N, C-alpha and C positions, 0 to 999 in steps of 0.2 A: 305434580311430578307422580303421580298414580300408572301413567303411561311408561316413563322413564323406566320403570322397574318392572314390567311383566316383560316376561319371555312367553308371545303369544302360540310360538310355535309347541311349550308344555303346557300349553290351557287343559288340556283335554283331560289328561294324567294328572290333574293337581285339583280341577273340580269334578272331573268324570261321571257317575250318578249323582251326584250332588246338584249336576246342571240341568240332566236330563233325565225327571224321572226317581230320584232314591227312594227307594224303599224302607231306608231305614231313617229318614230326618219323619218325625213326626210330621201327619196327614197336615193340619190346619199350614204351623210352620213353613213347610216345601211349599204348600201352595201359595202363601202369602210372597217366600220368594220370589215363585215365580212370576208372580202377579208382578209385584214391583221391578222387575227384570224388563218384563213387557214396557213394561210405564217409560223404565230409563231408553232402552228400544225406540219407542215412540216418541222422548225428548230429543234423541241422536238423530235421528231420520230426519225429523223436521228444521232441525236445523239447518241438515247438510241439505235438504230439498229446497226450505227457503233461500240458500245461499247465505244465511248469516257468518258460516263459517264454511272451511273448505273440511277435508278426509284430514289436514294434514296440523290443524286444531285442534285434536282430539284430547292433547292435553287440559287447555280450556274448558273442554264439556266436562273431562271430569270433574277439573275442582268445582265447574259452576252445580255439578251433579252431587259433589259432597256440603257443597253449603246449605244445599234443597234437603239435605239428609239423608243421602243414600248412603249407603256403607260402602266401602272397599271393596269390598267381596262382591256386592251385587254390583257395583258398575264396574268389575272386571267379570262379569260369569257375563252381561251384557255384553261387552266388548269381547268375548269370547264368543258369542254366539255371533254374533255379526259378521266376526272376520272368518269363523269356518264357513255360516252360510253365503257370504262372498265368496267365498276358496270354490263351493261346490255351485254356487250357484253363477259366476261373472257374468258371462254371457248375458244371462236371464237378466238382473240386473242393469246391465249394458241400456239392455233397449228400454228396461222402465224408465230409467233416468234420462236415456238419451234424447236427443231432440226431435228424432224417429219414432218412437215410441207413442203407441196409440192405446194407452188404459183403457180397460175395461170394466165394465162395473155386471151383478147382477141384480134382475130384479123381482124381489121376495111373492112368492106365490101368495093369494090370497091364507090357504093355512098356518104361511109359516107367520105371517102378516099378524095373523091374529095372537099367534104366538111370540114373537123376538117386537119388542119395544122397539121403535122409532130409534133411542138412543142406540142400545145394542148394536142394530144394525148399521148407524151411521159409525160404532167404533169400530165394526170388521172393515168397511168402506176408507176408516182409514188406515188400520192396518196394510189394507190390500195395497192402496192408494201410496203408501212407505215403500213398498218393497219387504213389508214384517213378515206378511203370507202371501203364498199362490193363491190362484182361484180352488186347487184342492183342498189345501188348507181351507179355504173359506168354506166351500164344499160340507168336508167333517164339520165345521163348527155348526153350522147351520144346522146339517144330520142332527148330532151328538144335543143342540137346543130341541130341536122337535124328539128326540127320547126321552129326555129328562122325565117326563110326565107332568110338567109346572103347566098352571094356567098362563103364566106369561115370565119371558125370560126379560131381567131387567143390566144394565153396561155390569153389575159386579159378577153375577152367575156368565157374561159371553166372558170375561175373564178369564173365570175360574175356566169355561170349557177350552178357551186359547192357551191358558198355560198349558192345559194340558196335553193338549196337540204337536205346541213345540217342543214339549221338555220330554216329548213320548211317554206321557203319562198312561196308563189304561182309562181312566175316567175321570171326570171334575170331581172333586173333594174325595178325592181317595180315591176308592177301588167300587166299580160298579154292582158288588157285594153291599153295598149302599141300602140299593132297591128291593132287595131278595132276602129277607130275613127270615129266622123262625124255621117255619117246615111249606115253606110256599116250593107250590107245585107249578111249574113252568108247562105251558103246553103248546 
């Protein structure tokens, strides 16, 4: 009964910054919730795309997600994000999900392939294919992965990167100050 009790027009003030990069939440708690919201979005969009359910069966999807252990807050956040995104970019979604849409995908450069694990890139492709991220957000995720300065970027790291992009956080894992501690000089 989750969907029936929600007023989607009022969700942004309710969730406010907690959904889109709240700085008052503890870093880890906020990151984990954002990652779980993305998991829910993947599930919802997969169900809709695979025609297992229509947009009219959102209540059944909500119940399935509750049974899988997601909280009402996480589910509501995912639906709020989805409906806001659909309002903002309905035409693009129509093209992607419509029969005439021609999805494209990006090939990683050799240097990017050396850093981004195939599973992490597959995760990005899945999010793009489901319409959760667009080309610009995919590029931003790849750029941030390359800027992390780690040997490899796995799926968990990519989830954090994508969550930071979708929910307007400054940088995954809290802030970019993580990389500049003490008296570091930047040239």
